C-alpha positions in Angstrom: 0.7 116.7 80.0 2.5 114.1 77.9 5.3 116.6 77.5 6.1 116.6 81.2 6.6 112.9 81.3 8.7 112.8 78.2 10.7 115.7 79.5 11.4 113.9 82.8 12.1 110.6 81.1 14.8 112.2 79.0 16.2 113.8 82.1 16.2 110.4 83.9 18.5 108.9 81.2 21.0 111.7 81.8 21.0 111.2 85.6 21.3 107.4 85.3 24.6 107.9 83.6 25.7 110.6 86.0 25.0 108.4 89.1 26.1 105.1 87.9 29.7 105.3 89.3 28.4 106.6 92.7 25.8 103.8 92.7 28.4 101.1 92.2 30.5 102.5 95.0 27.6 102.7 97.3 26.6 99.1 96.6 30.1 97.9 97.4 30.0 99.7 100.8 26.6 98.2 101.5 27.9 94.7 100.7 30.3 94.9 103.7 27.2 94.7 106.0 24.5 93.0 104.0 23.5 89.4 104.7 22.3 89.2 101.1 21.4 91.5 98.2 18.7 94.0 99.0 15.2 93.2 97.8 14.5 96.8 96.9 17.1 98.2 94.5 15.5 101.1 92.5 16.7 101.7 89.0 18.2 105.0 90.1 18.6 106.4 93.6 16.7 109.4 92.4 13.5 107.3 92.9 11.3 106.4 95.7 8.5 104.7 93.7 6.2 103.3 96.4 5.7 102.8 100.2 8.9 101.4 101.7 10.9 102.1 98.4 9.9 98.9 96.7 7.7 95.8 96.7 9.6 94.3 99.6 9.1 97.5 101.6 12.6 97.6 103.1 12.5 101.4 103.7 16.2 101.5 102.5 17.8 103.9 100.0 21.5 102.9 99.3 22.9 106.4 99.3 25.3 108.3 101.6 23.8 111.6 102.8 26.8 112.9 104.8 26.8 115.3 107.7 25.5 118.4 105.8 22.4 119.8 107.5 19.1 119.8 105.6 17.5 123.1 104.8 14.0 124.0 103.7 13.3 124.0 100.0 10.0 124.4 98.1 6.7 123.3 99.5 3.2 122.8 98.0 -0.1 123.1 99.9 -3.4 121.5 99.0 -6.4 123.5 100.1 -9.0 121.8 102.2 -6.9 118.6 102.4 -6.2 117.4 106.0 -4.1 114.3 105.5 -1.6 113.3 102.8 -0.2 109.9 102.1 3.6 109.4 101.7 4.7 110.5 98.2 6.2 108.4 95.5 8.9 109.5 93.0 10.0 108.0 89.7 12.0 109.7 86.9 11.6 113.2 88.4 7.7 112.9 88.7 6.3 112.9 92.2 2.8 111.6 92.9 0.8 113.0 95.9 -2.4 111.5 97.1 -4.8 112.6 99.9 -6.6 110.4 102.3 -9.0 112.9 103.9 -10.2 116.5 103.3 -12.4 119.1 105.0 -14.7 119.0 102.0 -14.7 115.2 101.2 -12.9 116.0 98.0 -9.6 114.2 97.7 -7.0 114.4 95.0 -4.2 112.7 93.2 -1.6 115.2 92.0 1.7 115.0 90.0 4.5 117.4 90.7 7.9 118.0 89.2 10.1 116.6 92.0 12.8 119.3 91.5 10.6 122.3 91.6 7.2 121.3 93.1 5.4 122.6 90.0 2.2 120.7 89.5 1.9 118.8 86.2 -1.7 117.5 86.6 -4.4 116.8 89.2 -7.5 114.6 89.5 -10.1 114.9 92.2 -13.0 112.8 93.5 -15.7 113.5 96.0 -17.7 111.3 98.4 -18.6 110.9 102.0 -15.8 108.3 102.4 -13.6 109.4 99.6 -9.9 108.3 99.9 -6.9 107.5 97.8 -4.2 105.0 98.8 -0.6 106.0 98.6 0.5 105.7 94.9 2.9 103.3 93.3 5.0 104.4 90.3 6.3 101.7 87.9 7.4 102.1 84.3 5.8 105.5 83.8 2.5 104.4 85.2 0.7 105.3 88.4 -1.2 102.6 90.4 -3.6 103.8 93.0 -6.7 102.5 94.7 -9.6 104.9 94.9 -11.7 103.7 97.8 -14.6 106.0 97.0 -18.0 105.6 98.5 -21.1 107.7 98.9 -24.1 107.3 101.2 -25.9 105.1 98.7 -23.2 103.6 96.5 -19.9 101.8 96.9 -17.8 102.0 93.8 -14.1 101.7 94.7 -11.6 101.1 91.9 -8.0 100.3 91.2 -6.7 102.9 88.7 -3.8 102.7 86.3 -2.8 106.2 85.0 -0.2 107.6 82.8 2.3 109.3 85.1 3.1 112.1 82.7 -0.5 113.1 81.8 -2.9 111.6 84.4 -4.8 110.0 81.5 -6.5 106.7 82.5 -4.9 103.5 81.0 -7.4 101.2 82.7 -9.7 101.1 85.7 -10.7 97.9 87.5 -13.6 97.7 89.9 -12.9 96.3 93.4 -14.8 95.7 96.6 -13.7 97.5 99.6 -15.3 99.0 102.7 -16.1 102.6 102.0 -13.1 104.8 102.4 -10.8 102.0 103.7 -7.3 103.6 103.9 -5.0 100.9 102.5 -1.4 101.3 101.8 0.1 101.5 98.2 -0.5 98.7 95.7 2.4 96.4 95.0 3.6 96.2 91.4 6.1 93.8 90.0 6.5 93.1 86.3 3.1 92.0 84.9 1.2 91.9 88.2 -0.3 94.4 90.7 -1.7 93.4 94.0 -3.8 95.4 96.5 -6.0 94.8 99.6 -9.8 94.7 99.1 -13.0 92.6 99.5 -16.1 93.4 101.3 -14.9 91.8 104.5 -11.2 91.6 103.9 -9.1 90.0 101.1 -6.4 90.3 98.5 -6.7 91.2 94.8 -4.4 90.4 91.9 -4.6 92.1 88.5 -2.6 92.1 85.3 -0.8 95.4 84.7 -1.3 95.3 81.0 -5.1 95.6 80.9 -6.4 95.5 84.5 -7.9 92.0 84.1 -8.5 90.5 87.5 -6.4 87.5 88.4 -8.0 86.6 91.7 -9.8 87.8 94.8 -8.8 85.8 97.9 -11.5 86.7 100.6 -10.2 84.3 103.2 -8.2 87.0 104.9 -9.6 89.0 107.8 -10.6 92.6 107.3 -8.2 95.4 108.3 -6.9 98.8 107.1 -3.5 100.4 106.6 -1.8 97.4 105.1 -0.6 96.0 101.8 1.2 92.8 100.7 4.9 92.5 100.1 6.6 90.8 97.2 9.9 88.9 97.3 11.5 86.4 95.1 8.4 85.5 93.1 5.9 85.2 96.0 3.4 87.5 97.8 3.3 87.8 101.5 0.7 89.2 103.9 0.7 90.0 107.6 -2.8 90.2 109.0 -4.8 88.7 111.8 -1.9 87.1 113.7 -0.8 85.2 110.6 2.1 85.6 108.2 1.1 84.0 104.9 2.8 83.2 101.6 0.6 83.5 98.4 0.8 82.4 94.8 0.9 85.7 92.9 -1.2 84.3 90.0 -4.0 82.6 92.0 -3.7 84.3 95.3 -3.9 80.9 97.0 -2.2 80.6 100.4 0.9 78.4 100.1 1.9 78.3 103.7 1.4 80.4 106.9 3.0 81.0 110.2 0.9 82.0 113.2 2.6 84.7 115.2 -0.2 86.3 117.3 -0.8 89.7 118.8 -2.2 91.4 115.6 -5.9 92.0 116.0 -8.2 91.3 113.1 -10.7 93.8 111.8 -8.4 96.6 113.1 -6.2 99.4 111.8 -3.0 97.4 111.2 -0.6 100.2 110.4 2.1 97.8 109.3 3.3 95.7 106.4 6.1 93.2 106.1 9.7 94.3 105.3 11.7 91.6 103.5 15.4 91.2 102.9 18.0 88.5 102.7 15.4 85.6 102.8 13.8 87.0 106.0 10.6 88.9 106.6 10.2 91.2 109.5 6.8 92.1 110.8 5.5 94.0 113.9 2.5 94.0 116.1 1.9 96.6 118.9 3.7 94.2 121.3 6.2 92.2 119.3 8.7 92.3 116.5 9.0 89.0 114.5 11.4 87.5 112.1 10.2 84.9 109.6 12.6 82.6 107.8 11.0 82.3 104.3 12.9 79.1 103.5 12.2 77.4 106.8 8.7 78.9 106.9 9.1 79.6 110.6 9.9 82.4 113.0 13.5 82.1 114.4 13.0 84.9 116.9 10.8 87.6 118.2 11.3 90.4 120.7 8.7 92.0 123.0 8.2 95.7 123.3 5.9 98.5 122.3 6.3 99.0 118.6 4.7 101.2 116.0 4.4 101.1 112.2 6.4 99.1 109.7 10.0 97.9 110.2 12.8 98.8 107.9 15.7 96.5 107.1 19.2 97.2 105.7 22.5 95.4 105.9 21.4 92.8 108.4 19.8 95.3 110.8 16.1 95.8 111.5 14.8 99.2 112.4 11.4 99.7 114.2 9.7 102.6 115.9 9.6 102.1 119.7 8.3 105.4 120.9 10.0 107.8 121.7 12.7 106.4 119.4 13.8 103.9 116.9 15.4 100.6 117.9 17.9 98.6 115.9 17.9 94.8 116.1 20.1 92.1 114.6 18.3 90.6 111.7 19.9 87.3 112.5 19.4 87.0 116.2 17.0 89.7 117.2 19.5 91.2 119.6 19.0 94.9 120.4 21.9 96.8 118.8 21.0 100.3 119.8 18.4 103.1 120.0 18.0 106.3 118.1 16.5 108.5 120.8 14.4 111.5 119.9 13.9 112.6 123.5 10.3 112.7 124.5 8.5 112.5 121.1 5.9 109.8 121.5 4.2 110.6 118.2 6.6 108.8 115.9 4.8 106.9 113.2 5.2 105.2 109.8 8.4 103.5 108.8 12.0 104.5 109.6 13.9 105.6 106.4 17.4 104.2 106.2 20.4 105.0 104.0 24.0 103.9 104.1 24.8 106.4 106.8 21.5 107.8 108.0 18.3 106.9 109.8 15.3 109.2 109.5 12.1 109.1 111.5 9.2 111.5 111.8 6.3 112.4 114.0 3.5 114.7 113.0 5.5 117.7 114.3 9.2 116.9 113.9 11.6 114.9 111.7 14.8 113.5 113.2 17.9 112.7 111.2 20.4 110.3 113.0 23.9 109.1 112.2 23.3 105.5 111.5 26.6 104.2 112.8 26.8 106.3 116.0 23.1 106.6 116.9 23.8 110.3 117.3 21.0 112.8 116.5 22.4 114.8 113.6 19.5 117.3 113.0 15.9 117.9 114.1 13.7 119.5 111.4 10.8 121.4 113.1 8.3 119.8 110.7 6.9 116.3 110.6 5.2 114.1 108.1 5.7 110.8 106.2 9.2 110.8 104.7 10.3 109.8 101.2 13.9 110.2 99.9 14.9 110.7 96.2 18.0 112.3 94.7 19.2 113.0 98.3 16.1 115.3 98.8 13.8 114.6 101.7 10.1 115.0 101.0 7.7 115.2 104.0 3.9 114.9 103.4 2.2 116.0 106.6 -1.2 116.1 108.1 -1.6 119.8 107.2 -2.2 118.9 103.6 1.2 120.0 102.3 4.4 118.5 100.8 7.7 120.0 102.0 11.1 119.4 100.5 14.4 119.6 102.3 17.8 119.4 100.8 21.3 119.1 102.2 23.5 122.1 102.1 26.0 120.1 100.0 23.3 119.4 97.3 24.0 121.0 93.9 21.2 123.5 93.1 20.3 125.7 90.2 17.9 128.6 90.6 16.2 128.6 87.2 13.9 131.4 86.2 11.7 131.9 83.1 9.9 135.0 81.8 7.9 135.7 78.7 7.1 138.7 76.5 4.2 138.9 73.9 4.0 140.8 70.6 1.8 142.3 69.3 -0.2 143.5 72.2 -3.6 142.5 70.7 -4.6 140.0 68.1 -7.8 138.9 66.3 -9.1 135.5 65.3 -6.6 133.7 63.1 -3.9 136.2 63.7 -0.4 135.3 64.9 1.2 136.3 68.2 4.8 135.8 69.1 5.7 134.7 72.6 9.4 135.0 73.6 10.5 132.8 76.5 13.7 133.7 78.3 15.2 131.0 80.5 17.9 132.2 83.0 20.0 130.2 85.4 20.8 132.3 88.5 23.2 129.5 89.7 25.1 128.5 91.6 25.6 125.4 89.5 24.8 124.4 85.9 21.2 123.5 85.2 21.5 120.2 83.3 18.9 119.0 80.8 16.7 122.1 81.4 13.3 121.8 79.9 10.6 124.5 79.7 6.9 123.9 79.3 4.5 126.4 77.7 0.9 125.4 78.4 -1.5 126.2 75.6 -4.8 127.4 77.0 -7.3 124.8 75.8 -8.0 125.1 72.0 -7.9 128.9 71.6 -4.2 129.1 70.6 -2.5 126.9 67.9 1.2 126.3 67.7 2.8 127.2 64.4 6.5 126.9 65.1 9.5 128.4 67.0 13.0 129.8 66.8 15.4 129.2 69.6 18.9 130.4 70.7 19.5 126.8 71.8 17.6 123.6 72.0 14.4 122.9 70.1 10.6 123.1 70.6 7.9 120.6 69.8 4.2 120.3 70.7 3.3 117.4 72.9 -0.4 117.3 73.7 -1.6 120.7 74.8 1.8 122.0 75.7 4.9 123.2 73.9 8.0 121.6 75.2 11.3 123.5 74.8 14.2 121.2 75.3 16.7 123.8 76.3 19.6 121.6 77.4 22.3 122.7 79.9 22.3 126.3 81.0 25.5 127.4 82.9 25.3 129.5 86.0 24.6 133.1 84.9 23.6 131.9 81.4 20.3 132.3 79.5 18.5 131.1 76.4 15.5 132.3 74.4 12.7 130.6 72.4 10.2 132.6 70.3 6.9 130.7 69.8 4.5 131.6 66.9 0.9 131.0 67.9 -2.4 131.7 66.1 -5.5 132.6 67.9 -8.8 130.8 67.6 -10.5 132.8 70.2 -13.5 134.7 68.9 -14.2 136.9 71.9 -12.3 139.6 73.7 -10.2 138.1 76.5 -6.9 138.3 78.3 -5.3 134.9 78.2 -2.7 134.3 80.9 -0.4 131.6 79.6 1.9 129.9 81.9 5.5 128.8 81.2 7.5 126.7 83.6 11.1 125.5 83.6 13.0 122.8 85.5 16.1 120.7 85.1 17.6 117.6 86.6 19.2 119.8 89.3 17.2 120.5 92.4 15.8 124.1 92.5 15.0 125.2 96.1 13.4 128.5 94.9 10.7 127.6 92.3 8.8 130.8 92.7 10.5 132.2 89.6 10.2 128.9 87.6 6.9 130.1 86.4 6.3 133.0 84.0 2.9 134.4 83.0 2.4 136.4 79.8 -1.0 137.9 78.9 -2.3 137.6 75.3 -5.1 140.0 74.6 -7.6 139.1 71.9 -10.0 141.4 70.0 -13.6 140.2 69.7 -14.8 139.1 66.3 -18.3 140.3 65.3 -21.1 138.6 63.4 -24.3 140.3 62.1 -27.2 138.3 60.7 -28.9 140.0 57.7 -32.3 139.5 56.1 -32.8 136.3 54.1 -33.5 136.7 50.3 -34.6 134.6 47.4 -37.2 132.9 49.5 -39.3 130.2 47.8 -41.4 127.5 49.3 -38.3 125.2 49.7 -35.3 127.4 49.5 -33.8 130.7 50.6 -30.5 132.6 50.6 -29.1 133.4 54.1 -27.0 136.5 54.5 -24.7 138.0 57.1 -21.6 139.9 57.9 -18.4 138.6 59.6 -15.4 140.5 61.0 -12.8 138.1 62.4 -10.4 141.0 63.2 -7.9 139.0 61.2 -8.6 135.5 59.9 -9.0 133.3 58.2 -12.2 132.5 60.1 -14.5 129.6 59.0 -17.9 131.1 58.0 -21.2 129.2 58.2 -24.9 129.6 59.0 -27.2 127.8 61.3 -30.9 127.4 60.7 -33.8 125.5 62.2 -37.6 125.7 62.2 -38.7 128.4 64.6 -40.0 127.0 67.9 -39.9 130.1 70.1 -38.0 128.1 72.7 -35.7 129.7 75.3 -32.7 127.7 74.2 -30.8 129.1 71.3 -29.5 127.7 69.2 -31.7 124.6 69.7 -30.2 121.1 69.3 -32.0 120.7 65.9 -29.9 123.5 64.3 -28.5 122.6 60.9 -25.1 124.1 60.1 -24.2 124.9 56.4 -21.0 126.3 55.0 -21.1 129.9 53.8 -19.7 131.5 50.7 -16.9 132.4 51.0 -16.0 129.5 53.3 -13.3 131.5 55.1 -13.2 135.3 55.9 -10.0 137.2 56.2 -10.7 140.8 57.1 -10.4 143.5 59.7 -13.8 144.9 58.7 -17.2 143.3 58.2 -17.3 141.1 55.1 -20.5 139.7 53.5 -21.2 136.0 53.5 -24.2 134.0 52.3 -25.5 130.5 51.9 -28.1 129.0 49.6 -30.2 126.4 51.4 -32.9 124.1 50.0 -35.1 121.3 51.2 -37.1 123.6 53.4 -40.7 123.0 54.4 -43.2 125.2 52.5 -45.1 127.7 54.6 -42.7 127.3 57.6 -41.0 130.0 59.7 -37.3 129.4 60.1 -34.8 131.0 62.5 -31.2 131.5 61.2 -28.0 133.1 62.2 -24.5 133.7 60.8 -21.7 131.8 62.5 -18.0 132.3 62.5 -15.3 130.0 63.9 -15.4 126.4 65.1 -17.7 124.4 67.4 -15.6 125.2 70.4 -17.6 127.7 72.5 -14.5 130.0 72.9 -13.7 129.9 69.2 -16.9 131.2 67.6 -19.1 134.2 67.2 -22.8 134.1 66.4 -25.1 136.8 65.0 -28.4 137.6 66.5 -31.1 135.3 65.0 -33.6 136.4 62.4 -36.7 134.7 61.0 -38.0 134.1 57.5 -41.1 132.2 56.3 -41.1 130.0 53.2 -43.9 130.4 50.6 -46.9 128.1 50.9 -46.4 125.1 48.6 -49.8 123.6 48.1 -50.8 126.2 45.4 -47.4 127.3 44.4 -45.4 126.7 41.3 -41.6 126.2 41.6 -41.1 126.9 37.9 -43.0 127.9 34.7 -41.3 127.6 31.3 -42.7 128.7 27.9 -41.6 126.8 24.8 -41.0 130.1 23.0 -40.0 133.5 24.1 -39.1 134.5 27.7 -41.3 135.3 30.6 -41.2 138.8 31.9 -40.5 139.3 34.8 -38.3 136.3 35.4 -40.3 133.5 37.1 -40.7 133.8 40.9 -43.1 131.6 42.9 -44.7 134.7 44.4 -45.3 136.5 41.1 -48.5 135.5 39.3 -48.7 137.6 36.1 -46.2 137.4 33.2 -46.0 138.5 29.6 -44.3 136.8 26.7 -43.6 138.0 23.1 -43.1 135.6 20.3 -42.4 136.0 16.6 -45.0 135.9 13.9 -43.7 132.5 12.8 -44.7 131.1 16.2 -48.3 129.9 15.6 -48.5 127.8 18.8 -46.9 127.5 22.2 -46.7 125.2 25.2 -46.1 125.9 28.9 -44.3 123.6 31.3 -45.5 124.2 34.9 -43.8 122.5 38.0 -45.5 122.4 41.3 -43.8 122.5 44.7 -46.4 120.1 46.2 -46.5 116.8 44.4 -50.1 116.4 45.5 -51.2 119.6 43.8 -52.8 119.5 40.3 -52.4 122.0 37.5 -54.3 123.0 34.4 -52.9 125.1 31.5 -55.5 126.9 29.4 -58.2 124.7 31.0 -56.4 121.4 30.2 -55.0 119.2 32.9 -51.2 119.0 32.7 -48.7 116.9 34.6 -46.3 118.8 36.8 -42.9 119.1 35.1 -44.3 118.2 31.6 -45.3 120.4 28.7 -48.9 121.3 28.2 -51.0 120.7 25.1 -50.1 123.0 22.2 -52.0 126.3 22.4 -52.7 128.1 19.1 -51.7 131.7 18.9 -53.6 134.1 16.7 -51.7 137.3 15.7 -51.9 139.7 18.6 -52.5 138.9 22.2 -53.5 135.5 23.8 -54.0 135.2 27.6 -53.2 131.7 29.0 -54.3 130.8 32.5 -52.3 128.3 34.6 -54.3 127.2 37.6 -52.7 125.3 40.6 -55.2 123.5 42.8 -54.3 122.1 46.3 -54.9 118.6 47.3 -58.1 119.7 49.0 -59.6 120.4 45.5 -60.8 123.8 46.6 -57.8 126.1 47.3 -56.2 127.3 44.0 -53.8 129.9 42.7 -53.9 131.3 39.1 -50.8 132.3 37.2 -51.5 134.2 33.9 -49.2 134.3 30.9 -50.1 136.9 28.3 -48.5 136.0 24.9 -48.2 138.5 22.1 -47.7 137.0 18.6 -46.0 139.8 16.7 -46.9 140.7 13.1 -44.4 140.4 10.4 -44.1 144.1 10.5 -43.5 144.1 14.2 -40.9 141.4 13.8 -39.1 143.6 11.3 -39.4 146.7 13.5 -38.2 144.8 16.5 -35.2 143.4 14.6 -34.4 146.8 13.3 -33.9 148.1 16.8 -36.7 150.6 16.7 -38.1 151.9 20.0 -41.0 150.0 21.6 -43.5 152.7 20.6 -42.7 152.1 17.0 -44.2 148.6 17.1 -47.8 149.9 16.9 -48.7 150.2 13.2 -51.2 153.0 13.8 -48.9 154.9 16.1 -46.7 157.8 15.4 -43.5 157.2 17.4 -41.8 160.5 16.3 -44.8 162.7 15.9 -44.4 163.7 12.3 -48.0 163.0 11.4 -47.3 159.8 9.5 -48.5 156.5 10.8 -45.8 154.1 11.8 -46.9 151.6 9.1 -46.5 154.3 6.4 -43.0 155.2 7.7 -42.1 151.5 7.4 -43.7 151.1 4.0 -42.1 154.2 2.4 -39.0 154.3 4.5 -39.6 157.9 5.4 -40.1 159.9 8.6 -37.2 158.3 10.5 -34.8 161.2 10.4 -34.8 164.8 11.2 -35.3 166.0 7.6 -38.7 167.5 6.8 -41.3 165.1 5.5 -41.6 165.3 1.6 -42.4 163.4 -1.5 -40.3 160.7 -3.1 -37.7 162.1 -5.5 -36.8 160.2 -8.7 -34.4 161.4 -11.4 -34.3 159.1 -14.3 -33.7 155.6 -13.0 -32.2 156.9 -9.7 -34.0 157.5 -6.4 -32.7 160.8 -5.0 -34.9 160.8 -1.8 -37.4 158.7 0.1 -40.8 160.3 0.7 -44.5 160.1 0.3 -46.4 159.2 -3.0 -46.6 161.9 -5.6 -48.5 162.6 -8.9 -46.3 162.1 -11.9 -47.3 163.6 -15.3 -45.6 162.5 -18.5 -46.2 164.1 -22.0 -47.8 161.8 -24.5 -47.5 161.7 -28.2 -50.9 163.4 -28.7 -49.8 166.7 -27.1 -51.4 165.8 -23.8 -50.1 164.5 -20.4 -50.4 161.0 -19.0 -50.8 160.9 -15.2 -49.3 158.3 -12.9 -49.3 157.5 -9.2 -45.6 157.4 -8.2 -44.6 155.9 -4.8 -41.9 154.0 -3.0 -42.3 150.3 -2.4 -39.9 148.3 -0.2 -37.9 145.7 -2.0 -38.7 143.3 0.9 -42.3 144.2 1.2 -43.5 140.7 0.8 -41.1 139.4 3.5 -42.2 141.9 6.0 -45.9 141.4 5.3 -46.6 144.7 3.5 -49.2 145.1 0.8 -49.5 148.3 -1.4 -52.8 149.0 -3.0 -53.3 152.1 -5.3 -56.8 153.5 -5.4 -58.3 156.3 -7.5 -61.2 158.6 -7.0 -63.0 161.4 -8.8 -64.6 163.0 -5.8 -62.8 161.6 -2.7 -65.8 159.6 -1.8 -65.6 156.6 -4.0 -62.3 154.8 -4.4 -61.6 152.2 -7.0 -58.4 150.1 -6.7 -56.2 149.9 -9.7 -56.0 146.7 -11.6 -52.7 147.6 -13.3 -49.4 146.0 -12.3 -47.0 148.6 -10.9 -44.1 149.5 -13.1 -40.6 149.8 -11.5 -39.0 153.0 -12.8 -36.0 153.1 -10.3 -34.5 151.2 -7.4 -31.6 151.4 -5.0 -31.8 147.9 -3.7 -33.8 148.9 -0.7 -36.7 150.8 -2.2 -38.3 150.6 -5.6 -39.9 153.6 -7.2 -43.0 152.3 -9.0 -45.8 153.9 -11.1 -49.4 153.0 -11.6 -51.3 154.8 -14.5 -54.4 156.7 -13.8 -57.4 154.9 -15.2 -59.4 156.8 -17.9 -62.6 156.8 -15.9 -63.8 156.0 -12.4 -67.5 155.4 -12.4 -67.7 157.2 -15.7 -65.8 160.2 -14.5 -62.0 160.9 -15.1 -60.2 160.4 -11.7 -58.5 163.4 -10.1 -57.1 161.8 -6.9 -55.2 158.7 -5.8 -53.8 157.3 -2.6 -51.8 154.3 -1.7 -53.3 152.0 0.9 -50.7 150.0 3.0 -51.7 146.9 5.0 -49.5 144.7 7.1 -49.7 141.2 8.7 
């Protein structure tokens, strides 16, 4: 509520200038009657800052009210409150405190003095709960909270910010439970208030609440407070009028007057003016000369309450009226007669031309000069006067305002419209405030206040037809300026929602000015803002290992951006969710802007192996109104004692990719890889691991393992710390042949890697296809074709006959041989046979007869005899590594 105070402070500066001329004139008129300058001269006659209108409690307000009759204005009621203290007003802020209630719950409340709109409220409860009347000074509220319960007694003196109600400092005091004292006295750097277990007087520093003193030599009593005048404190209690040092509280001098019982309800305080103090007991009115430190006169009678003093005249309630006495001689000057009202109480309120006094049922307004009753208001209460407006706080728990018919008034009104009709989290809503002055006079320094509901709406900015807007605390203050009668102004506020749920938010806008508004019902406008609920759906966790997992969910903020996160905690099965141990982590993406469900995730680590966790997706902020949670799901991490977190071969790649819960892998390495190492890493540092039967340190490479061509199976065994529980991971490594390396590099299908297979079903083994470069296409399988030194076609071996010089034919075995045969590990051996049962390998070196750079056509001559018989057959044997 800082905004309210700033608003009213600005308004005060304007009024100070407006009233300065009238104030000077009033002071001149007062000077004709005064015996000296008045002790209580408020900074502006708009104020009534404490009981008696100042620290000297004169009860005087130097204004001329005139003969215009007072009429009812606004009123404010406090439910369950039975008694209110007199109100205090400073800079347009009114402070109301209660002294008793039907529910033992009392309050201190701040109102706009022109409209009665409440700015803030604080409450306390207790069997003897009570607030004193407040004192306003320099934008601060000083009030004693004499709270006590059946078992404790913890009263305090509180200093609050008048605009917000925020505590500035609190000082503990001693006081009988619920003692109804009068308002604290505040002057410059000091504040003084009654207290003590059995009576006394406290002094404190206004800056920080440090205690100056506690003088407990005074008798106990209630409904009193000290007075301050010309640098000294004065008390009137237990038959003695005393002067005190305001720093130490020591009694400097005293005058014994009598007839004021100790340990009683005193219901009176000194009123001081012109060097004289005036005090009353039930049977006497006394004057005390502060210079002579003696009483020059006293008068006997039946008196009630606190005297008032103005212009050399003392006013005191003498039921059923008010009597006026000469401050100099004590002579009776006249009586303001109410008729038969014997219930008058409190202190008369005196202005330049008026005397006002109240009972619990009526308020009487007299012409000060003629003693004539000018008006009777059919409502009583304790009176305060500020800006010519009369405020009555009565025993019914209500504050009523009355204003003279001549008082300038302005009937301000405010309304609001909202667009769009519904918004989601993070979306903008536009609130248009319309301020209207229904007259009859100009509303000067008008200010509107738009209260933000907690933290669910954020202010972005505003456009106005006049004035400007600014955020002050939890409110938007629109400084409108002057609005002529019949005029209006608008301000459009842009707000963003941080409310995650569906709700209808009723936002309140109020308006006031420095001009009294007797009809504040239309000074408040309410505009509903409807929010659409965001949704959150928790989805199954993935990528679960012994110490990590991926959390998944969906968020729909119905707008955005909405912060996205996850909460997780070990599952306990408790009734409270989420439990206090919940860990929150940011999601990816960190913010979601969408009108539909959008996926979010978070990778978490550092989990305990073999543990069940509860998790949920979370959107928004920590404020309960600004977030949405998905229903919780559970996942369980893998056990870690026999689990690997990683397994890495020195050559090749594991298939499938490593996962702690997968225990069998294959690896394929080239023919050139004659040995391999494996690097296992355990989750549990106390677990041991062996690779191929040899102990290996976790995270380090194993001993080298020799690989023969073909398949080698390598066991990796993880053993728990108990030495018994184990888990075996198996890596099956295939060391490819040179032929397989070539086939793999040539991009042939997997079923072409088996040398004895037939991947295309043409009847020729794969190794022969590779050796003769035939059988890969769709052409029919046939023999190799050579024309001269050119190869015309790849194919299978063929018998070649060549005429010799003897008229016969020489026979040769003709076949194709790969140019890179050695590189791919192929060996070609030609064997001859006479009967297909015995085969003899040729010892001749093949002769190259043709080549195309890829294949060589070579011949090997038939030998003359095989085991003594000319050979008839040959074949080419192909082997590979």
